[in-house]
C-alpha positions as a Python dict, from the first residue, in 0.01 Angstrom:
ca = {
    (1, 'M'): (0, 0, 0),
    (2, 'T'): (29, -373, -15),
    (3, 'V'): (-294, -659, -31),
    (4, 'K'): (-266, -929, 178),
    (5, 'D'): (-527, -1243, 233),
    (6, 'T'): (-794, -1127, -15),
    (7, 'H'): (-1047, -1292, -124),
    (8, 'F'): (-1133, -1193, -452),
    (9, 'D'): (-1098, -1517, -568),
    (10, 'Q'): (-1408, -1645, -365),
    (11, 'L'): (-1650, -1355, -471),
    (12, 'L'): (-1518, -1333, -811),
    (13, 'D'): (-1525, -1591, -1119),
    (14, 'F'): (-1231, -1456, -1297),
    (15, 'P'): (-1133, -1408, -1550),
    (16, 'C'): (-1422, -1088, -1502),
    (17, 'Q'): (-1405, -686, -1567),
    (18, 'Q'): (-1343, -523, -1303),
    (19, 'T'): (-1365, -131, -1264),
    (20, 'F'): (-1069, -33, -1050),
    (21, 'K'): (-1126, 370, -924),
    (22, 'V'): (-775, 504, -858),
    (23, 'M'): (-792, 856, -656),
    (24, 'G'): (-473, 1089, -746),
    (25, 'L'): (-316, 1439, -739),
    (26, 'A'): (-491, 1668, -1073),
    (27, 'Q'): (-219, 1613, -1259),
    (28, 'D'): (-198, 1565, -1661),
    (29, 'D'): (-11, 1282, -1634),
    (30, 'L'): (-184, 1087, -1340),
    (31, 'P'): (-403, 869, -1635),
    (32, 'I'): (-45, 783, -1796),
    (33, 'K'): (100, 643, -1572),
    (34, 'I'): (-255, 403, -1411),
    (35, 'I'): (-209, 288, -1805),
    (36, 'E'): (171, 290, -1810),
    (37, 'V'): (92, 52, -1474),
    (38, 'L'): (-178, -154, -1673),
    (39, 'Q'): (7, -179, -1982),
    (40, 'T'): (250, -383, -1782),
    (41, 'I'): (22, -672, -1566),
    (42, 'A'): (-299, -649, -1792),
    (43, 'P'): (-188, -538, -2151),
    (44, 'N'): (-492, -385, -2322),
    (45, 'D'): (-639, -38, -2503),
    (46, 'Y'): (-754, 119, -2211),
    (47, 'T'): (-1018, 442, -2209),
    (48, 'P'): (-973, 578, -1841),
    (49, 'K'): (-1282, 831, -1768),
    (50, 'I'): (-1147, 1091, -1507),
    (51, 'K'): (-1351, 1317, -1279),
    (52, 'A'): (-1233, 1608, -1094),
    (53, 'S'): (-1334, 1656, -696),
    (54, 'S'): (-1517, 1989, -660),
    (55, 'K'): (-1228, 2203, -530),
    (56, 'G'): (-1009, 2056, -848),
    (57, 'T'): (-732, 1938, -616),
    (58, 'Y'): (-761, 1597, -723),
    (59, 'H'): (-902, 1339, -964),
    (60, 'A'): (-1103, 1007, -991),
    (61, 'V'): (-981, 762, -1225),
    (62, 'S'): (-1284, 512, -1357),
    (63, 'I'): (-1111, 236, -1556),
    (64, 'A'): (-1231, -112, -1676),
    (65, 'V'): (-982, -412, -1656),
    (66, 'T'): (-1040, -708, -1747),
    (67, 'V'): (-875, -901, -1415),
    (68, 'T'): (-747, -1376, -1494),
    (69, 'S'): (-619, -1396, -1131),
    (70, 'K'): (-672, -1306, -768),
    (71, 'E'): (-299, -1239, -785),
    (72, 'Q'): (-356, -1025, -1135),
    (73, 'M'): (-608, -856, -914),
    (74, 'E'): (-433, -779, -613),
    (75, 'Q'): (-67, -672, -833),
    (76, 'I'): (-235, -440, -981),
    (77, 'Y'): (-387, -299, -637),
    (78, 'N'): (-2, -287, -515),
    (79, 'E'): (152, -154, -817),
    (80, 'L'): (-133, 154, -843),
    (81, 'G'): (-144, 225, -524),
    (82, 'A'): (259, 249, -523),
    (83, 'I'): (222, 526, -787),
    (84, 'D'): (374, 833, -599),
    (85, 'I'): (32, 1101, -719),
    (86, 'V'): (-190, 804, -590),
    (87, 'R'): (-356, 851, -330),
    (88, 'Y'): (-643, 578, -331),
    (89, 'V'): (-724, 271, -526),
    (90, 'L'): (-1063, 145, -448),
}
């Protein structure tokens, strides 16, 4: 997943808090992998909220991140989307 030519800089005033919703396979390490990626891009103490799908196959992980630039936001989308068990990043 590659985010290209976004208009985040026109839509948001940086720095700002953005909640990312990451949907992936229902594995115990999903939130751990998400936090590991975020720690390399925007180190902070993260508290993910996890919601299971109705069949329990997927988890939706919501996590608030303070984003400082358009480039950082694009990097977060790209790197979260590259996690092997992630299916969508919203």
